[in-house]
N, C-alpha and C positions, 0 to 999 in steps of 0.2 A: 797769723804771722808767728813764726817760731821765736821763742825767747832766747837770748844769748846765755841765760843761766843754764848751768848743767843740772838736768833733772833726770830722775829715774822713775819708771812706771811701776817699780816693784817696792815702793816704800811701804813700810809697815805703819799703819795708822796709830797703833798703840805701842810705843817703844818698849814697854815692859813685855810685850808678846814676842820679842825677837828670839829669846832662848827657846820658847815653846815651838815656834815656827821652824827653827833650825833642827830641833829634835824631830819634828814631824817630817821634815824633808829627809833627814837621815833614815828614818823608819821606812819612808816610801822608797828611797833608793835601795835599801836592803831588800825590800819586798820584790822589786823588779830585777834584782841581781846586779845593780850598778855599784861599783866601788867608789863611793863619794867620801872624800876626805874633808876634814875641817880646813877652812882656808881656801886657797886658790885651786880651782879645778879646770883650768884652761885647756887641758888636754882631753877633756870630755867631748865626745861626739855630740852632734845635734840630736841624733836619735836617742842617746842616753839621757840627755837633758830633757827631751820631750817625754821620755818614759817616766821620769821622776815627776814632772809636772802633771802628766796625765794621771798617774797613780794618786797624787795628792788631790786632784779634782775629784776623782772617783771616790776616795775616802770621805771627802767633804760632803759630797752628794749623799752617800750612804748615811752619814751622821745626821744630815738634815732630814732625810726621809725617816730615820728612826725617831727623831724628835717629833716629827709631824704625826707619826702613827701613835706615839705614846700620849700625844696631846688630845687625841680624839675621845 
């Protein structure tokens, strides 16, 4: 059953990481050619938002794989 509380699925578990995640998101947007502004980006298309998220995931996987290969 759904709660009446307003909740978001994109909460950052460590509040101190907010600035780093915002920087990471801006870098990913720049890499895929999306003009991401600080603050509200409501005019962004779904495709642009998906491109940013996809690039972020790609970079996280690459980082994890690099960490795994250096731990061997």
